[in-house]
C-alpha positions as CSV (number, residue, x, y, z in Angstrom):
1,M,118.5,113.7,130.8
2,K,116.3,111.7,128.6
3,R,117.2,108.1,127.9
4,I,117.5,106.9,124.3
5,I,116.2,103.5,123.2
6,T,116.6,101.5,120.0
7,V,113.4,101.0,118.2
8,A,114.7,99.0,115.2
9,E,117.8,97.5,113.7
10,F,118.6,97.1,110.0
11,S,121.4,95.5,108.1
12,N,121.2,97.7,105.1
13,A,120.5,101.5,104.6
14,L,118.7,100.6,101.3
15,D,116.1,98.5,103.2
16,V,112.6,99.7,102.3
17,K,111.4,99.3,105.9
18,Y,114.3,101.3,107.1
19,N,113.5,104.2,104.9
20,L,109.7,103.9,105.5
21,L,110.2,104.0,109.3
22,K,112.3,107.1,109.0
23,D,109.7,108.8,106.9
24,M,106.9,107.7,109.3
25,L,108.7,109.0,112.3
26,E,109.2,112.3,110.6
27,Q,105.5,112.5,109.7
28,A,104.6,111.7,113.4
29,E,107.1,114.4,114.4
30,I,109.1,112.0,116.5
31,P,112.8,112.9,116.6
32,Y,115.1,110.0,116.0
33,I,118.8,109.2,116.0
34,I,120.5,106.9,113.5
35,S,123.7,105.1,114.4
36,N,126.1,103.1,112.2
37,E,124.5,104.2,109.0
38,N,127.7,105.2,107.2
39,A,129.7,102.3,108.4
40,R,127.2,99.9,106.7
41,L,127.6,101.6,103.3
42,V,131.4,101.0,103.1
43,E,132.4,98.6,100.3
44,P,133.5,95.9,100.6
45,F,131.6,95.4,103.8
46,I,133.6,93.3,106.3
47,H,131.5,91.2,108.7
48,S,133.0,91.5,112.2
49,P,131.7,92.2,115.7
50,G,132.6,95.9,115.3
51,N,130.2,96.2,112.3
52,E,126.9,96.6,114.0
53,A,123.5,97.0,112.6
54,I,122.1,100.4,111.7
55,E,120.0,101.4,114.7
56,I,117.1,103.9,114.8
57,K,116.7,105.3,118.3
58,V,114.1,107.5,120.0
59,Y,113.7,109.2,123.4
60,E,112.2,106.9,126.0
61,D,109.0,108.9,126.3
62,Q,108.3,108.4,122.6
63,F,109.3,104.8,122.4
64,E,105.8,103.3,122.6
65,E,104.5,105.5,119.7
66,A,107.6,104.8,117.6
67,N,107.4,101.1,118.3
68,E,103.7,101.0,117.2
69,I,104.8,102.7,113.9
70,F,107.5,100.1,113.5
71,K,105.1,97.2,114.2
72,S,102.7,98.6,111.5
73,I,105.4,98.1,108.8
74,R,106.8,94.8,109.9
């Protein structure tokens, strides 16, 4: 079973870098998983330990390539 690693965390689904990273991963044909996306869109947003950042995750064997893509947009 492949391990899944977080490449980036964002506090808002409307963040330009968040959307750019998703688009660039798709163009590079790197599959990704997003966690906590819908929870961060709930209004009013309540800050608590249970409300984590939106995470973009990739398989371990594609982490380096995905991380290079993320570095290019930082």
